[in-house]
LOZA-693530 format. One record per residue (C-alpha): y, z negated, x; residue in one letter. Coordinates in steps of 0.02 Angstrom, whole numbers. Last residue first. Layout:
<atoms>
      y      z      x aa
      Y      Z      X  A
...
</atoms>
This chain:
<atoms>
      y      z      x aa
    604    717   2495  T
    430    668   2438  L
    399    720   2259  R
    363    603   2114  F
    302    661   1944  G
    311    567   1781  A
    193    512   1642  V
    215    394   1495  L
    127    281   1372  E
    191    172   1229  V
    117     31   1124  H
    225    -55    993  A
    120     24    855  S
    161    154    722  W
     66    290    819  R
    -38    235    967  F
    -37    410   1042  Q
    147    402   1085  D
    174    495   1249  V
    339    483   1342  V
    371    620   1471  T
    480    563   1616  V
    580    692   1713  P
    559    697   1902  G
    561    551   2023  M
    617    582   2202  R
    511    497   2335  Y
    588    421   2492  G
    504    252   2510  A
    633    167   2397  A
    589    294   2262  I
    404    250   2275  L
    440     63   2260  R
    558     88   2113  A
    427    195   2025  A
    295     58   2044  D
    409    -72   1964  R
    458     51   1827  A
    274     87   1792  F
    238    -99   1782  T
    371   -118   1648  V
    335     46   1556  P
    152     -3   1529  N
     23    130   1481  C
     51    228   1640  S
     23    399   1718  V
     96    434   1891  H
     80    611   1959  A
    115    601   2147  I
    165    745   2260  V
    193    766   2448  P
     74    628   2506  V
    161    547   2656  G
     58    389   2636  S
    199    262   2640  H
    223    246   2451  A
     36    265   2424  L
     -3    107   2520  E
    120      5   2416  T
     60     97   2259  V
   -118     37   2292  Q
    -66   -145   2314  A
     44   -143   2158  E
    -80    -59   2043  A
    -16    -81   1866  G
    -58   -228   1755  A
    -79   -109   1608  R
   -224    -17   1691  P
   -192    115   1826  P
   -173    304   1804  D
   -139    379   1975  I
   -145    564   2013  V
   -118    607   2196  V
    -67    772   2274  A
    -96    871   2434  D
   -228    756   2509  I
   -290    785   2688  K
   -196    637   2764  R
   -222    522   2614  F
   -344    406   2703  E
   -209    357   2828  D
   -107    272   2690  R
   -249    157   2643  L
   -348    177   2482  M
   -344     10   2394  P
   -484   -117   2421  N
   -456   -268   2310  R
   -361   -179   2171  F
   -432     -7   2208  L
   -610    -68   2181  D
   -706     84   2243  R
   -845    194   2176  V
   -819    371   2242  E
   -843    539   2157  A
   -814    694   2263  Q
   -774    840   2149  V
   -797   1015   2223  K
   -727   1160   2125  K
   -780   1190   1946  L
   -854   1352   1880  G
   -996   1283   1775  Q
  -1025   1104   1721  A
  -1186   1005   1746  E
  -1138    936   1916  R
   -963    889   1858  W
  -1025    796   1704  G
  -1154    706   1811  R
  -1019    649   1931  D
   -906    588   1792  L
  -1046    491   1706  A
  -1098    412   1871  R
   -915    366   1905  I
   -903    285   1733  M
  -1060    183   1763  A
  -1002    125   1934  K
   -834     58   1873  D
   -709     46   2015  G
   -648    225   2007  E
   -600    357   2136  V
   -610    544   2102  A
   -578    653   2255  L
   -539    825   2184  V
   -548   1003   2249  E
   -424   1110   2156  A
   -416   1248   2025  R
   -542   1205   1887  Q
   -562   1036   1968  A
   -403    978   1880  L
   -497    980   1714  P
   -631    868   1791  L
   -518    744   1878  A
   -398    714   1733  F
   -507    634   1599  T
   -650    611   1723  G
   -750    457   1671  S
   -619    335   1734  G
   -515    411   1874  A
   -426    253   1928  F
   -358    358   2070  L
   -373    548   2060  D
   -352    621   2235  A
   -306    805   2237  I
   -344    946   2358  R
   -273   1121   2326  S
   -106   1064   2258  A
     22   1186   2187  D
      3   1136   2003  R
      5    948   2033  T
    155    909   1921  I
    107   1041   1793  D
    -74    984   1782  Q
    -18    803   1760  V
    102    850   1620  A
    -29    953   1529  A
   -156    812   1551  L
    -41    682   1473  L
     -4    793   1323  A
   -187    841   1301  A
   -242    659   1306  E
   -114    615   1174  G
   -172    757   1062  E
   -356    711   1085  R
   -314    535   1030  T
   -344    360   1100  A
   -376    409   1280  Q
   -550    349   1326  L
   -603    190   1416  F
   -788    152   1412  A
   -867     59   1266  G
  -1040    125   1303  P
  -1046    230   1463  P
   -959    399   1455  P
  -1063    554   1415  V
   -965    696   1496  V
   -957    879   1451  R
   -862    984   1577  A
   -754   1138   1542  P
   -596   1029   1532  G
   -649    852   1493  F
   -752    867   1333  P
   -831    703   1272  Q
  -1017    680   1245  S
  -1108    556   1135  P
  -1285    611   1189  P
  -1385    626   1027  R
  -1504    499    951  R
  -1465    370   1082  T
  -1529    206   1010  A
  -1528     22   1051  M
  -1429     34   1213  V
  -1407   -142   1281  E
  -1229   -195   1327  G
  -1211   -324   1190  D
  -1286   -203   1063  W
  -1263    -17   1093  T
  -1283    119    962  L
  -1274    305   1001  R
  -1253    467    904  A
  -1260    376    739  L
  -1341    459    587  D
  -1312    310    473  H
  -1496    285    428  Q
  -1555    325    604  E
  -1437    201    686  A
  -1486     72    556  L
  -1670     99    595  Q
  -1638     71    780  A
  -1540    -86    736  L
  -1681   -155    628  A
  -1811   -125    763  T
  -1705   -211    895  E
  -1673   -355    776  L
  -1859   -383    748  E
  -1899   -369    933  R
  -1768   -496    984  D
  -1586   -474   1032  L
  -1467   -620   1026  P
  -1358   -622    869  K
  -1192   -532    871  G
  -1032   -546    972  G
  -1034   -371   1044  S
  -1059   -196    973  V
  -1036    -26   1055  A
  -1035    116    928  L
  -1036    303    964  D
  -1008    404    806  L
  -1048    589    804  G
  -1099    728    923  S
   -930    777    995  D
   -886    593   1006  S
   -787    477    892  L
   -780    304    966  T
   -805    136    879  A
   -794    -27    975  Q
   -869   -152    853  V
   -826   -333    888  D
   -937   -437    774  L
   -868   -595    703  E
   -937   -772    700  G
   -986   -913    583  K
  -1087   -816    454  R
  -1188   -735    593  S
  -1201   -549    626  G
  -1355   -446    662  G
  -1407   -352    506  T
  -1270   -394    383  M
  -1137   -375    518  A
  -1214   -210    572  L
  -1210   -149    392  A
  -1026   -192    380  E
   -992   -101    544  A
  -1085     51    475  V
   -977     46    318  P
   -821     51    429  L
   -883    179    556  A
   -857    321    432  A
   -671    293    458  L
   -697    379    627  L
   -730    544    539  D
   -566    529    444  P
   -472    502    608  H
   -395    329    608  L
   -210    292    581  L
   -183    324    396  Q
   -311    192    346  C
   -373    219    168  D
   -530    111    179  P
   -440    -25    278  I
   -521   -195    243  E
   -421   -339    313  V
   -508   -467    424  I
   -421   -635    429  T
   -377   -701    602  G
   -191   -697    566  S
    -26   -630    632  A
    -39   -473    523  R
   -217   -457    463  G
   -360   -418    579  H
   -430   -242    569  F
   -578   -183    466  G
   -751   -236    414  A
   -824   -337    271  L
   -996   -407    233  A
  -1107   -460     88  G
  -1064   -577    -55  K
  -1055   -741     42  K
   -975   -650    187  T
  -1040   -574    348  R
   -920   -518    481  R
   -840   -363    553  A
   -697   -326    672  S
   -655   -149    724  L
   -593    -90    894  G
   -538     90    878  A
   -573    262    950  R
   -535    438    891  R
   -360    404    823  R
   -294    561    737  S
   -260    507    558  R
    -72    528    578  P
    -11    648    712  P
      5    605    897  S
    183    592    961  T
    241    683   1118  E
    410    617   1174  I
    546    703   1273  G
    596    747   1451  A
    675    578   1482  I
    787    591   1636  E
    789    428   1730  A
    927    308   1782  D
    828    188   1890  I
    902     18   1936  G
    739    -75   1908  Q
    798   -145   1740  A
    858     32   1703  R
    677     91   1711  L
    618    -37   1584  A
    764      6   1470  E
    726    192   1477  A
    544    163   1432  V
    584     49   1285  I
    721    171   1230  G
    597    316   1221  V
    492    205   1108  K
    640    163    996  W
    697    344    987  G
    525    400    931  A
    515    259    805  V
    685    305    732  F
    641    488    718  D
    476    446    632  D
    566    340    503  S
    534    153    500  A
    427     51    378  H
    270    109    470  Q
    329      3    616  V
    196   -123    667  R
     24    -49    633  C
   -150   -126    650  G
   -100   -295    581  G
   -152   -256    403  C
    -74   -348    255  S
     91   -256    232  K
     24    -89    296  F
   -133    -73    190  H
    -58     53     68  R
    -21    171    213  C
    127    292    214  P
    254    149    227  P
    407    189    119  A
    552    226    235  V
    690    124    319  R
    799    226    438  D
    951    214    324  A
    937     28    350  S
    918    -89    202  P
   1048   -212    138  A
    977   -371     58  Q
    799   -354    123  I
    705   -511     76  R
    600   -604    203  I
    482   -745    156  D
    479   -792    342  T
    608   -789    482  L
    547   -845    652  R
    640   -947    782  Q
    584  -1114    712  G
    533  -1076    534  D
    689  -1003    451  L
    661   -955    270  T
    727   -786    218  G
    874   -669    204  S
    907   -494    270  V
   1053   -384    318  R
    987   -229    403  E
   1078   -153    551  G
    923   -141    661  P
    759   -139    564  L
    649   -268    479  T
    459   -284    462  L
    452   -446    561  P
    608   -555    582  A
    634   -643    749  F
    785   -755    771  I
    866   -764    942  P
    983   -847    910  G
   1065   -683    867  P
    952   -568    763  A
    793   -479    819  I
    684   -363    715  G
    501   -370    762  D
    413   -218    838  G
    335   -296    993  H
    467   -225   1111  H
    605   -297   1002  G
    702   -201    870  L
    889   -230    875  K
   1036   -319    794  Q
    964   -378    630  I
   1093   -463    519  T
   1053   -638    459  I
   1054   -741    298  D
    955   -904    294  T
    888   -975    131  M
</atoms>
């Protein structure tokens, strides 16, 4: 047996001791013992627990890989996530003010990627186990919204209907205003018999929409999402903020940062999370590379009442970023890139002369890189708001404003 003392919690949620030695489900300050397998400690026993250790609220925690830090107090997790952001910024030489953290409540996730497969006795659905490919059933999950949990038996039925014994279904489940919206991949090829069976399954389980490998099998009710006063029907499997509470926190910060702007460019606009609420008081240029999402955004705007003009443009901002001269009539920019960031677009933006930028990010490292570039170009960064809508995970989001000095 190896005895170690945990020094810190890594960015992926494992405890780290000198070596380094990685010990899952441990906390800083704890003295633990176990079997050393390379750099990883297994068969861990807690000899001296941390004062921040708590009983996990979910009975599936030890076997399920959906959560990383349910064994830690809420205050500890909040401090850890704020620390991840602060550390990423310090690595770029930025000493930032952290305005606080907005944490979504338990049982609030409105979208999730479920795995499902057939078994000898039927089917099972859930999340993958910790560091394994085994599917763990999660009937009492404390992460998902209760209405989203209803997707579990549907995923099992889908596996029975269209899954193979050798493969898994990937079921992207989203809770919409009109019920469950499921986008399935990895199943059997469609034929007339399977199409009929899937349409019947959608009816039986009262689904709003069911999509199979990109083909819509049934739309019984439009699976709409509210973005401000607009109602948008995103394409199957489209990006959506994980919780309503997290979306509201990000939107409130973006609205505050851009409050004086009369013409706003929303880059990586998706289906309109920010663009449509912002159109209540400003004209918006919404730019997104996905044609289906832009069509959904545009239709939502056209069908809404009381919004200012929204110009929706399909554009790959990675290969074809907006150039600095194109921002001449823009008062503020909202940018919410994927995890890889948007280096080329931020380079143009840094020299655009736009007075105000609201930068939303799901990756503190790429955000810090982008922030350093904007600061070097003469922007002053305001307080950073950390948003934790992936509760008990290692994932963290943030938003900050930049003003040209």
